[in-house]
N, CA, C, O and the ligand as a Tripos MOL2 file, in Angstrom:
@<TRIPOS>MOLECULE
protein
  285   283    72     0     0
PROTEIN
NO_CHARGES

@<TRIPOS>ATOM
      1 N           0.8290   -1.2030    0.0000 N.3       1 MET1
      2 CA          0.0000    0.0000    0.0000 C.3       1 MET1
      3 C           0.8610    1.2500    0.0000 C.2       1 MET1
      4 O           0.6190    2.1840    0.7650 O.2       1 MET1
      5 N           1.8670    1.2610   -0.8620 N.am      2 SER2
      6 CA          2.7580    2.4090   -0.8830 C.3       2 SER2
      7 C           2.0840    3.6150   -1.5340 C.2       2 SER2
      8 O           2.6070    4.7270   -1.4710 O.2       2 SER2
      9 N           0.9350    3.4010   -2.1550 N.am      3 ALA3
     10 CA          0.2340    4.4950   -2.8060 C.3       3 ALA3
     11 C          -0.3130    5.4810   -1.7880 C.2       3 ALA3
     12 O          -0.6430    6.6180   -2.1270 O.2       3 ALA3
     13 N          -0.4060    5.0440   -0.5460 N.am      4 LEU4
     14 CA         -0.9180    5.9200    0.4930 C.3       4 LEU4
     15 C           0.1400    6.8640    1.0260 C.2       4 LEU4
     16 O          -0.1490    7.7800    1.7970 O.2       4 LEU4
     17 N           1.3660    6.6250    0.6040 N.am      5 ALA5
     18 CA          2.4560    7.4270    1.1490 C.3       5 ALA5
     19 C           2.3470    8.8770    0.7110 C.2       5 ALA5
     20 O           2.0540    9.1890   -0.4430 O.2       5 ALA5
     21 N           2.5890    9.7260    1.6550 N.am      6 GLU6
     22 CA          2.6020   11.1420    1.3540 C.3       6 GLU6
     23 C           3.9070   11.7330    1.8750 C.2       6 GLU6
     24 O           4.5680   11.1710    2.7480 O.2       6 GLU6
     25 N           4.2450   12.8590    1.3230 N.am      7 VAL7
     26 CA          5.4500   13.5290    1.7720 C.3       7 VAL7
     27 C           5.0710   14.6900    2.6760 C.2       7 VAL7
     28 O           4.4270   15.6500    2.2540 O.2       7 VAL7
     29 N           5.4780   14.5760    3.9010 N.am      8 LEU8
     30 CA          5.2160   15.6560    4.8360 C.3       8 LEU8
     31 C           6.5140   16.4390    5.0310 C.2       8 LEU8
     32 O           7.5250   15.8930    5.4740 O.2       8 LEU8
     33 N           6.4650   17.6850    4.7030 N.am      9 SER9
     34 CA          7.6690   18.4940    4.8210 C.3       9 SER9
     35 C           7.8330   18.9790    6.2520 C.2       9 SER9
     36 O           7.2910   20.0120    6.6450 O.2       9 SER9
     37 N           8.5760   18.2280    7.0030 N.am     10 THR10
     38 CA          8.8130   18.6040    8.3990 C.3      10 THR10
     39 C          10.2870   18.9090    8.5820 C.2      10 THR10
     40 O          10.9700   18.3210    9.4200 O.2      10 THR10
     41 N          10.7470   19.8340    7.7850 N.am     11 THR11
     42 CA         12.1480   20.2020    7.8930 C.3      11 THR11
     43 C          12.3620   21.0830    9.1140 C.2      11 THR11
     44 O          11.4350   21.6870    9.6540 O.2      11 THR11
     45 N          13.6010   21.1300    9.5190 N.am     12 SER12
     46 CA         14.0190   21.9030   10.6820 C.3      12 SER12
     47 C          13.2950   21.4410   11.9430 C.2      12 SER12
     48 O          12.5750   20.4430   11.9310 O.2      12 SER12
     49 N          13.4900   22.1560   12.9860 N.am     13 THR13
     50 CA         12.8980   21.7590   14.2560 C.3      13 THR13
     51 C          11.5480   22.4290   14.4340 C.2      13 THR13
     52 O          11.4480   23.5080   15.0180 O.2      13 THR13
     53 N          10.5320   21.7910   13.9340 N.am     14 SER14
     54 CA          9.1880   22.2960   14.1540 C.3      14 SER14
     55 C           8.7220   21.8490   15.5370 C.2      14 SER14
     56 O           9.4460   21.1690   16.2630 O.2      14 SER14
     57 N           7.5280   22.2360   15.8740 N.am     15 HIS15
     58 CA          7.0000   21.8830   17.1830 C.3      15 HIS15
     59 C           6.8950   20.3690   17.3250 C.2      15 HIS15
     60 O           6.0370   19.7420   16.7040 O.2      15 HIS15
     61 N           7.7460   19.7970   18.1210 N.am     16 SER16
     62 CA          7.6820   18.3630   18.3500 C.3      16 SER16
     63 C           6.6490   18.0800   19.4410 C.2      16 SER16
     64 O           6.6400   18.7390   20.4810 O.2      16 SER16
     65 N           5.7840   17.1020   19.1990 N.am     17 PRO17
     66 CA          4.6310   16.8550   20.0710 C.3      17 PRO17
     67 C           4.9940   16.6460   21.5410 C.2      17 PRO17
     68 O           4.5700   17.4020   22.4150 O.2      17 PRO17
     69 N           5.7710   15.6220   21.7880 N.am     18 ARG18
     70 CA          6.0320   15.2690   23.1780 C.3      18 ARG18
     71 C           7.5190   15.3400   23.4900 C.2      18 ARG18
     72 O           8.0550   14.4990   24.2110 O.2      18 ARG18
     73 N           8.1690   16.3430   22.9440 N.am     19 GLY19
     74 CA          9.5880   16.4880   23.2010 C.3      19 GLY19
     75 C          10.4210   15.4040   22.5660 C.2      19 GLY19
     76 O          11.5640   15.1700   22.9590 O.2      19 GLY19
     77 N           9.8380   14.7370   21.5730 N.am     20 SER20
     78 CA         10.5540   13.6570   20.9210 C.3      20 SER20
     79 C          10.7480   13.9710   19.4440 C.2      20 SER20
     80 O           9.9810   14.7360   18.8600 O.2      20 SER20
     81 N          11.7640   13.3840   18.8510 N.am     21 ASP21
     82 CA         11.9960   13.5880   17.4300 C.3      21 ASP21
     83 C          11.1340   12.6580   16.5860 C.2      21 ASP21
     84 O          11.0370   12.8250   15.3700 O.2      21 ASP21
     85 N          10.5160   11.6890   17.2240 N.am     22 LEU22
     86 CA          9.7270   10.7250   16.4790 C.3      22 LEU22
     87 C           8.3860   11.3250   16.0730 C.2      22 LEU22
     88 O           7.7150   11.9610   16.8860 O.2      22 LEU22
     89 N           7.9990   11.1250   14.8190 N.am     23 PRO23
     90 CA          6.7290   11.6910   14.3480 C.3      23 PRO23
     91 C           5.5390   10.8820   14.8340 C.2      23 PRO23
     92 O           5.6920    9.7850   15.3720 O.2      23 PRO23
     93 N           4.3620   11.4330   14.6390 N.am     24 THR24
     94 CA          3.1410   10.7170   14.9720 C.3      24 THR24
     95 C           2.3170   10.5050   13.7170 C.2      24 THR24
     96 O           2.4120   11.2810   12.7660 O.2      24 THR24
     97 N           1.5230    9.4720   13.7130 N.am     25 CYS25
     98 CA          0.7050    9.1450   12.5590 C.3      25 CYS25
     99 C          -0.3360   10.2390   12.3250 C.2      25 CYS25
    100 O          -1.0740   10.5890   13.2450 O.2      25 CYS25
    101 N          -0.4060   10.7830   11.1100 N.am     26 PRO26
    102 CA         -1.3950   11.8260   10.8180 C.3      26 PRO26
    103 C          -2.8170   11.2960   10.7680 C.2      26 PRO26
    104 O          -3.7700   12.0750   10.7400 O.2      26 PRO26
    105 N          -2.9690    9.9760   10.7580 N.am     27 VAL27
    106 CA         -4.2970    9.3840   10.6730 C.3      27 VAL27
    107 C          -4.8340    9.0510   12.0640 C.2      27 VAL27
    108 O          -5.9290    9.4750   12.4320 O.2      27 VAL27
    109 N          -4.0520    8.2870   12.8340 N.am     28 CYS28
    110 CA         -4.5420    7.8300   14.1360 C.3      28 CYS28
    111 C          -3.7550    8.4330   15.2870 C.2      28 CYS28
    112 O          -4.0240    8.1350   16.4500 O.2      28 CYS28
    113 N          -2.7770    9.2860   14.9640 N.am     29 ALA29
    114 CA         -2.0080   10.0050   15.9850 C.3      29 ALA29
    115 C          -1.1830    9.0780   16.8620 C.2      29 ALA29
    116 O          -0.7390    9.4740   17.9400 O.2      29 ALA29
    117 N          -0.9760    7.8590   16.4150 N.am     30 ASP30
    118 CA         -0.1130    6.9630   17.1640 C.3      30 ASP30
    119 C           1.3400    7.3640   16.9140 C.2      30 ASP30
    120 O           1.6770    7.8510   15.8350 O.2      30 ASP30
    121 N           2.1740    7.1630   17.8860 N.am     31 SER31
    122 CA          3.5650    7.5790   17.7370 C.3      31 SER31
    123 C           4.3840    6.4900   17.0540 C.2      31 SER31
    124 O           4.2570    5.3040   17.3590 O.2      31 SER31
    125 N           5.2190    6.9240   16.1300 N.am     32 MET32
    126 CA          6.0740    6.0030   15.4000 C.3      32 MET32
    127 C           7.2560    5.6210   16.2810 C.2      32 MET32
    128 O           7.7530    6.4380   17.0560 O.2      32 MET32
    129 N           7.6930    4.4010   16.1610 N.am     33 VAL33
    130 CA          8.7980    3.9480   16.9940 C.3      33 VAL33
    131 C          10.0880    3.8210   16.2000 C.2      33 VAL33
    132 O          11.1690    4.0870   16.7240 O.2      33 VAL33
    133 N           9.9830    3.4180   14.9520 N.am     34 ALA34
    134 CA         11.1920    3.2590   14.1440 C.3      34 ALA34
    135 C          10.8560    3.4340   12.6730 C.2      34 ALA34
    136 O           9.8040    2.9960   12.2070 O.2      34 ALA34
    137 N          11.7520    4.0720   11.9540 N.am     35 ALA35
    138 CA         11.5410    4.2620   10.5290 C.3      35 ALA35
    139 C          11.7910    2.9630    9.7730 C.2      35 ALA35
    140 O          12.6990    2.2040   10.1090 O.2      35 ALA35
    141 N          10.9770    2.7140    8.7480 N.am     36 GLU36
    142 CA         11.1470    1.5000    7.9570 C.3      36 GLU36
    143 C          12.3630    1.6010    7.0510 C.2      36 GLU36
    144 O          13.0740    0.6240    6.8170 O.2      36 GLU36
    145 N          12.5820    2.8040    6.5510 N.am     37 ALA37
    146 CA         13.7120    3.0000    5.6560 C.3      37 ALA37
    147 C          14.1520    4.4450    5.7100 C.2      37 ALA37
    148 O          13.4090    5.3280    6.1400 O.2      37 ALA37
    149 N          15.3560    4.6640    5.2720 N.am     38 SER38
    150 CA         15.8510    6.0330    5.2160 C.3      38 SER38
    151 C          16.5880    6.2390    3.9010 C.2      38 SER38
    152 O          17.1490    5.3010    3.3340 O.2      38 SER38
    153 N          16.5810    7.4660    3.4290 N.am     39 ALA39
    154 CA         17.2480    7.7730    2.1730 C.3      39 ALA39
    155 C          17.9940    9.0850    2.3020 C.2      39 ALA39
    156 O          17.4730   10.0600    2.8420 O.2      39 ALA39
    157 N          19.2050    9.0990    1.8070 N.am     40 TYR40
    158 CA         20.0170   10.3000    1.8360 C.3      40 TYR40
    159 C          19.7240   11.1140    0.5900 C.2      40 TYR40
    160 O          20.0700   10.7000   -0.5170 O.2      40 TYR40
    161 N          19.0980   12.2560    0.7540 N.am     41 LEU41
    162 CA         18.6510   13.0340   -0.4030 C.3      41 LEU41
    163 C          19.7190   13.9840   -0.9060 C.2      41 LEU41
    164 O          20.0880   13.9560   -2.0800 O.2      41 LEU41
    165 N          20.2050   14.8090   -0.0300 N.am     42 ALA42
    166 CA         21.1850   15.8140   -0.4360 C.3      42 ALA42
    167 C          22.0650   16.1300    0.7560 C.2      42 ALA42
    168 O          22.0670   15.4090    1.7530 O.2      42 ALA42
    169 N          22.7990   17.1940    0.6440 N.am     43 ASP43
    170 CA         23.6920   17.5610    1.7260 C.3      43 ASP43
    171 C          22.8990   17.8890    2.9890 C.2      43 ASP43
    172 O          22.1380   18.8560    3.0310 O.2      43 ASP43
    173 N          23.0910   17.0780    3.9970 N.am     44 ASN44
    174 CA         22.4430   17.2780    5.3030 C.3      44 ASN44
    175 C          20.9410   17.0410    5.2830 C.2      44 ASN44
    176 O          20.2510   17.4250    6.2270 O.2      44 ASN44
    177 N          20.4220   16.4240    4.2400 N.am     45 VAL45
    178 CA         18.9880   16.1550    4.1860 C.3      45 VAL45
    179 C          18.7570   14.6500    4.0620 C.2      45 VAL45
    180 O          19.2600   14.0000    3.1460 O.2      45 VAL45
    181 N          17.9890   14.1180    5.0030 N.am     46 VAL46
    182 CA         17.6820   12.6900    5.0050 C.3      46 VAL46
    183 C          16.1680   12.5220    5.0990 C.2      46 VAL46
    184 O          15.5050   13.2200    5.8660 O.2      46 VAL46
    185 N          15.6270   11.5940    4.3140 N.am     47 SER47
    186 CA         14.1990   11.3190    4.4090 C.3      47 SER47
    187 C          13.9850    9.9570    5.0440 C.2      47 SER47
    188 O          14.7760    9.0350    4.8450 O.2      47 SER47
    189 N          12.9230    9.8370    5.8000 N.am     48 TYR48
    190 CA         12.5940    8.5910    6.4650 C.3      48 TYR48
    191 C          11.2230    8.1120    6.0360 C.2      48 TYR48
    192 O          10.2910    8.9040    5.8940 O.2      48 TYR48
    193 N          11.1060    6.7990    5.8280 N.am     49 LEU49
    194 CA          9.8130    6.1890    5.5170 C.3      49 LEU49
    195 C           9.2510    5.5750    6.7910 C.2      49 LEU49
    196 O           9.8900    4.7500    7.4440 O.2      49 LEU49
    197 N           8.0460    5.9970    7.1220 N.am     50 TRP50
    198 CA          7.3980    5.5020    8.3330 C.3      50 TRP50
    199 C           6.1370    4.7430    7.9520 C.2      50 TRP50
    200 O           5.4260    5.1410    7.0290 O.2      50 TRP50
    201 N           5.8580    3.6600    8.6520 N.am     51 THR51
    202 CA          4.6080    2.9380    8.4690 C.3      51 THR51
    203 C           3.9700    2.7160    9.8320 C.2      51 THR51
    204 O           4.5900    2.1570   10.7370 O.2      51 THR51
    205 N           2.7410    3.1550    9.9640 N.am     52 CYS52
    206 CA          2.0470    3.0500   11.2360 C.3      52 CYS52
    207 C           1.6510    1.5970   11.5000 C.2      52 CYS52
    208 O           1.0260    0.9510   10.6590 O.2      52 CYS52
    209 N           2.0210    1.0970   12.6750 N.am     53 ASP53
    210 CA          1.6670   -0.2710   13.0270 C.3      53 ASP53
    211 C           0.1850   -0.4030   13.3490 C.2      53 ASP53
    212 O          -0.3860   -1.4910   13.2730 O.2      53 ASP53
    213 N          -0.4190    0.7050   13.7050 N.am     54 THR54
    214 CA         -1.8130    0.6580   14.1310 C.3      54 THR54
    215 C          -2.7740    0.6600   12.9510 C.2      54 THR54
    216 O          -3.6790   -0.1720   12.8820 O.2      54 THR54
    217 N          -2.5790    1.5980   12.0170 N.am     55 CYS55
    218 CA         -3.5280    1.7200   10.9060 C.3      55 CYS55
    219 C          -2.8800    1.4100    9.5550 C.2      55 CYS55
    220 O          -3.5750    1.3230    8.5440 O.2      55 CYS55
    221 N          -1.5720    1.2450    9.5310 N.am     56 GLY56
    222 CA         -0.9030    0.8730    8.2980 C.3      56 GLY56
    223 C          -0.6080    2.0330    7.3710 C.2      56 GLY56
    224 O          -0.1740    1.8340    6.2360 O.2      56 GLY56
    225 N          -0.8380    3.2340    7.8450 N.am     57 TYR57
    226 CA         -0.5950    4.4110    7.0230 C.3      57 TYR57
    227 C           0.9040    4.6510    6.8690 C.2      57 TYR57
    228 O           1.6620    4.5760    7.8360 O.2      57 TYR57
    229 N           1.3160    4.9420    5.6340 N.am     58 GLY58
    230 CA          2.7240    5.1870    5.3810 C.3      58 GLY58
    231 C           2.9700    6.6210    4.9670 C.2      58 GLY58
    232 O           2.1890    7.1980    4.2110 O.2      58 GLY58
    233 N           4.0530    7.1980    5.4610 N.am     59 PHE59
    234 CA          4.3710    8.5670    5.0740 C.3      59 PHE59
    235 C           5.8680    8.7740    5.1770 C.2      59 PHE59
    236 O           6.5960    7.9750    5.7680 O.2      59 PHE59
    237 N           6.3010    9.8680    4.5840 N.am     60 VAL60
    238 CA          7.7270   10.1600    4.5210 C.3      60 VAL60
    239 C           7.9940   11.5110    5.1780 C.2      60 VAL60
    240 O           7.2590   12.4750    4.9640 O.2      60 VAL60
    241 N           9.0310   11.5660    5.9620 N.am     61 THR61
    242 CA          9.4400   12.8390    6.5460 C.3      61 THR61
    243 C          10.8490   13.1730    6.0750 C.2      61 THR61
    244 O          11.6570   12.2930    5.7790 O.2      61 THR61
    245 N          11.1120   14.4490    6.0170 N.am     62 LYS62
    246 CA         12.4470   14.8890    5.6350 C.3      62 LYS62
    247 C          13.0620   15.6510    6.7920 C.2      62 LYS62
    248 O          12.4090   16.4490    7.4630 O.2      62 LYS62
    249 N          14.3340   15.3800    7.0020 N.am     63 HIS63
    250 CA         15.0210   16.0270    8.1120 C.3      63 HIS63
    251 C          16.3170   16.6470    7.6020 C.2      63 HIS63
    252 O          17.0870   16.0180    6.8770 O.2      63 HIS63
    253 N          16.5300   17.8640    7.9900 N.am     64 SER64
    254 CA         17.7800   18.5240    7.6260 C.3      64 SER64
    255 C          18.6380   18.6830    8.8730 C.2      64 SER64
    256 O          18.1820   19.1480    9.9170 O.2      64 SER64
    257 N          19.8640   18.2900    8.7320 N.am     65 PHE65
    258 CA         20.7810   18.3490    9.8590 C.3      65 PHE65
    259 C          21.7840   19.4840    9.6550 C.2      65 PHE65
    260 O          22.2940   19.7180    8.5590 O.2      65 PHE65
    261 N          22.0320   20.1590   10.7420 N.am     66 LYS66
    262 CA         23.0620   21.1910   10.6770 C.3      66 LYS66
    263 C          24.4330   20.5340   10.7350 C.2      66 LYS66
    264 O          24.6160   19.4650   11.3190 O.2      66 LYS66
    265 N          25.3520   21.1870   10.1310 N.am     67 ARG67
    266 CA         26.7140   20.6570   10.1430 C.3      67 ARG67
    267 C          27.2490   20.6100   11.5690 C.2      67 ARG67
    268 O          27.0880   21.5480   12.3490 O.2      67 ARG67
    269 N          27.8790   19.5100   11.8780 N.am     68 LEU68
    270 CA         28.4600   19.3800   13.2020 C.3      68 LEU68
    271 C          29.7120   20.2300   13.3210 C.2      68 LEU68
    272 O          30.6560   20.1030   12.5410 O.2      68 LEU68
    273 N          29.6910   21.0800   14.2980 N.am     69 SER69
    274 CA         30.8730   21.9130   14.5000 C.3      69 SER69
    275 C          31.6440   21.3920   15.7070 C.2      69 SER69
    276 O          31.1930   21.5040   16.8470 O.2      69 SER69
    277 N          32.7740   20.8400   15.4440 N.am     70 CYS70
    278 CA         33.5850   20.2590   16.5060 C.3      70 CYS70
    279 C          34.7680   21.1700   16.8350 C.2      70 CYS70
    280 O          35.9290   20.8330   16.6040 O.2      70 CYS70
    281 N          34.4370   22.2990   17.3640 N.am     71 ASN71
    282 CA         35.5060   23.2320   17.7030 C.3      71 ASN71
    283 C          36.0880   22.9050   19.0710 C.2      71 ASN71
    284 O          37.0050   23.5860   19.5300 O.2      71 ASN71
    285 ZN         -1.8380    5.2920   12.2130 Zn       72 ZN72
@<TRIPOS>BOND
     1     1     2 1
     2     2     3 1
     3     3     4 2
     4     3     5 am
     5     5     6 1
     6     6     7 1
     7     7     8 2
     8     7     9 am
     9     9    10 1
    10    10    11 1
    11    11    12 2
    12    11    13 am
    13    13    14 1
    14    14    15 1
    15    15    16 2
    16    15    17 am
    17    17    18 1
    18    18    19 1
    19    19    20 2
    20    19    21 am
    21    21    22 1
    22    22    23 1
    23    23    24 2
    24    23    25 am
    25    25    26 1
    26    26    27 1
    27    27    28 2
    28    27    29 am
    29    29    30 1
    30    30    31 1
    31    31    32 2
    32    31    33 am
    33    33    34 1
    34    34    35 1
    35    35    36 2
    36    35    37 am
    37    37    38 1
    38    38    39 1
    39    39    40 2
    40    39    41 am
    41    41    42 1
    42    42    43 1
    43    43    44 2
    44    43    45 am
    45    45    46 1
    46    46    47 1
    47    47    48 2
    48    47    49 am
    49    49    50 1
    50    50    51 1
    51    51    52 2
    52    51    53 am
    53    53    54 1
    54    54    55 1
    55    55    56 2
    56    55    57 am
    57    57    58 1
    58    58    59 1
    59    59    60 2
    60    59    61 am
    61    61    62 1
    62    62    63 1
    63    63    64 2
    64    63    65 am
    65    65    66 1
    66    66    67 1
    67    67    68 2
    68    67    69 am
    69    69    70 1
    70    70    71 1
    71    71    72 2
    72    71    73 am
    73    73    74 1
    74    74    75 1
    75    75    76 2
    76    75    77 am
    77    77    78 1
    78    78    79 1
    79    79    80 2
    80    79    81 am
    81    81    82 1
    82    82    83 1
    83    83    84 2
    84    83    85 am
    85    85    86 1
    86    86    87 1
    87    87    88 2
    88    87    89 am
    89    89    90 1
    90    90    91 1
    91    91    92 2
    92    91    93 am
    93    93    94 1
    94    94    95 1
    95    95    96 2
    96    95    97 am
    97    97    98 1
    98    98    99 1
    99    99   100 2
   100    99   101 am
   101   101   102 1
   102   102   103 1
   103   103   104 2
   104   103   105 am
   105   105   106 1
   106   106   107 1
   107   107   108 2
   108   107   109 am
   109   109   110 1
   110   110   111 1
   111   111   112 2
   112   111   113 am
   113   113   114 1
   114   114   115 1
   115   115   116 2
   116   115   117 am
   117   117   118 1
   118   118   119 1
   119   119   120 2
   120   119   121 am
   121   121   122 1
   122   122   123 1
   123   123   124 2
   124   123   125 am
   125   125   126 1
   126   126   127 1
   127   127   128 2
   128   127   129 am
   129   129   130 1
   130   130   131 1
   131   131   132 2
   132   131   133 am
   133   133   134 1
   134   134   135 1
   135   135   136 2
   136   135   137 am
   137   137   138 1
   138   138   139 1
   139   139   140 2
   140   139   141 am
   141   141   142 1
   142   142   143 1
   143   143   144 2
   144   143   145 am
   145   145   146 1
   146   146   147 1
   147   147   148 2
   148   147   149 am
   149   149   150 1
   150   150   151 1
   151   151   152 2
   152   151   153 am
   153   153   154 1
   154   154   155 1
   155   155   156 2
   156   155   157 am
   157   157   158 1
   158   158   159 1
   159   159   160 2
   160   159   161 am
   161   161   162 1
   162   162   163 1
   163   163   164 2
   164   163   165 am
   165   165   166 1
   166   166   167 1
   167   167   168 2
   168   167   169 am
   169   169   170 1
   170   170   171 1
   171   171   172 2
   172   171   173 am
   173   173   174 1
   174   174   175 1
   175   175   176 2
   176   175   177 am
   177   177   178 1
   178   178   179 1
   179   179   180 2
   180   179   181 am
   181   181   182 1
   182   182   183 1
   183   183   184 2
   184   183   185 am
   185   185   186 1
   186   186   187 1
   187   187   188 2
   188   187   189 am
   189   189   190 1
   190   190   191 1
   191   191   192 2
   192   191   193 am
   193   193   194 1
   194   194   195 1
   195   195   196 2
   196   195   197 am
   197   197   198 1
   198   198   199 1
   199   199   200 2
   200   199   201 am
   201   201   202 1
   202   202   203 1
   203   203   204 2
   204   203   205 am
   205   205   206 1
   206   206   207 1
   207   207   208 2
   208   207   209 am
   209   209   210 1
   210   210   211 1
   211   211   212 2
   212   211   213 am
   213   213   214 1
   214   214   215 1
   215   215   216 2
   216   215   217 am
   217   217   218 1
   218   218   219 1
   219   219   220 2
   220   219   221 am
   221   221   222 1
   222   222   223 1
   223   223   224 2
   224   223   225 am
   225   225   226 1
   226   226   227 1
   227   227   228 2
   228   227   229 am
   229   229   230 1
   230   230   231 1
   231   231   232 2
   232   231   233 am
   233   233   234 1
   234   234   235 1
   235   235   236 2
   236   235   237 am
   237   237   238 1
   238   238   239 1
   239   239   240 2
   240   239   241 am
   241   241   242 1
   242   242   243 1
   243   243   244 2
   244   243   245 am
   245   245   246 1
   246   246   247 1
   247   247   248 2
   248   247   249 am
   249   249   250 1
   250   250   251 1
   251   251   252 2
   252   251   253 am
   253   253   254 1
   254   254   255 1
   255   255   256 2
   256   255   257 am
   257   257   258 1
   258   258   259 1
   259   259   260 2
   260   259   261 am
   261   261   262 1
   262   262   263 1
   263   263   264 2
   264   263   265 am
   265   265   266 1
   266   266   267 1
   267   267   268 2
   268   267   269 am
   269   269   270 1
   270   270   271 1
   271   271   272 2
   272   271   273 am
   273   273   274 1
   274   274   275 1
   275   275   276 2
   276   275   277 am
   277   277   278 1
   278   278   279 1
   279   279   280 2
   280   279   281 am
   281   281   282 1
   282   282   283 1
   283   283   284 2
@<TRIPOS>SUBSTRUCTURE
     1 MET1         2 RESIDUE 1 A MET
     2 SER2         6 RESIDUE 1 A SER
     3 ALA3        10 RESIDUE 1 A ALA
     4 LEU4        14 RESIDUE 1 A LEU
     5 ALA5        18 RESIDUE 1 A ALA
     6 GLU6        22 RESIDUE 1 A GLU
     7 VAL7        26 RESIDUE 1 A VAL
     8 LEU8        30 RESIDUE 1 A LEU
     9 SER9        34 RESIDUE 1 A SER
    10 THR10       38 RESIDUE 1 A THR
    11 THR11       42 RESIDUE 1 A THR
    12 SER12       46 RESIDUE 1 A SER
    13 THR13       50 RESIDUE 1 A THR
    14 SER14       54 RESIDUE 1 A SER
    15 HIS15       58 RESIDUE 1 A HIS
    16 SER16       62 RESIDUE 1 A SER
    17 PRO17       66 RESIDUE 1 A PRO
    18 ARG18       70 RESIDUE 1 A ARG
    19 GLY19       74 RESIDUE 1 A GLY
    20 SER20       78 RESIDUE 1 A SER
    21 ASP21       82 RESIDUE 1 A ASP
    22 LEU22       86 RESIDUE 1 A LEU
    23 PRO23       90 RESIDUE 1 A PRO
    24 THR24       94 RESIDUE 1 A THR
    25 CYS25       98 RESIDUE 1 A CYS
    26 PRO26      102 RESIDUE 1 A PRO
    27 VAL27      106 RESIDUE 1 A VAL
    28 CYS28      110 RESIDUE 1 A CYS
    29 ALA29      114 RESIDUE 1 A ALA
    30 ASP30      118 RESIDUE 1 A ASP
    31 SER31      122 RESIDUE 1 A SER
    32 MET32      126 RESIDUE 1 A MET
    33 VAL33      130 RESIDUE 1 A VAL
    34 ALA34      134 RESIDUE 1 A ALA
    35 ALA35      138 RESIDUE 1 A ALA
    36 GLU36      142 RESIDUE 1 A GLU
    37 ALA37      146 RESIDUE 1 A ALA
    38 SER38      150 RESIDUE 1 A SER
    39 ALA39      154 RESIDUE 1 A ALA
    40 TYR40      158 RESIDUE 1 A TYR
    41 LEU41      162 RESIDUE 1 A LEU
    42 ALA42      166 RESIDUE 1 A ALA
    43 ASP43      170 RESIDUE 1 A ASP
    44 ASN44      174 RESIDUE 1 A ASN
    45 VAL45      178 RESIDUE 1 A VAL
    46 VAL46      182 RESIDUE 1 A VAL
    47 SER47      186 RESIDUE 1 A SER
    48 TYR48      190 RESIDUE 1 A TYR
    49 LEU49      194 RESIDUE 1 A LEU
    50 TRP50      198 RESIDUE 1 A TRP
    51 THR51      202 RESIDUE 1 A THR
    52 CYS52      206 RESIDUE 1 A CYS
    53 ASP53      210 RESIDUE 1 A ASP
    54 THR54      214 RESIDUE 1 A THR
    55 CYS55      218 RESIDUE 1 A CYS
    56 GLY56      222 RESIDUE 1 A GLY
    57 TYR57      226 RESIDUE 1 A TYR
    58 GLY58      230 RESIDUE 1 A GLY
    59 PHE59      234 RESIDUE 1 A PHE
    60 VAL60      238 RESIDUE 1 A VAL
    61 THR61      242 RESIDUE 1 A THR
    62 LYS62      246 RESIDUE 1 A LYS
    63 HIS63      250 RESIDUE 1 A HIS
    64 SER64      254 RESIDUE 1 A SER
    65 PHE65      258 RESIDUE 1 A PHE
    66 LYS66      262 RESIDUE 1 A LYS
    67 ARG67      266 RESIDUE 1 A ARG
    68 LEU68      270 RESIDUE 1 A LEU
    69 SER69      274 RESIDUE 1 A SER
    70 CYS70      278 RESIDUE 1 A CYS
    71 ASN71      282 RESIDUE 1 A ASN
    72 ZN72       285 GROUP 0 **** ****
């Protein structure tokens, strides 16, 4: 059922629900525990594929990471 997948643009640090980086299902609001897959898109940008165990809804999130400064 990959046709249900949508791309949610959640770049940068938006309001995280419960102080966690893990997203919640947009359908049943259940919290995701682990991404099914990840893809490296560009410099500092990674997308994750999530599938809800409760309702089976699949979606993709994108995350941009700041460069690590090890001064
Ligand atoms: Zn769900």
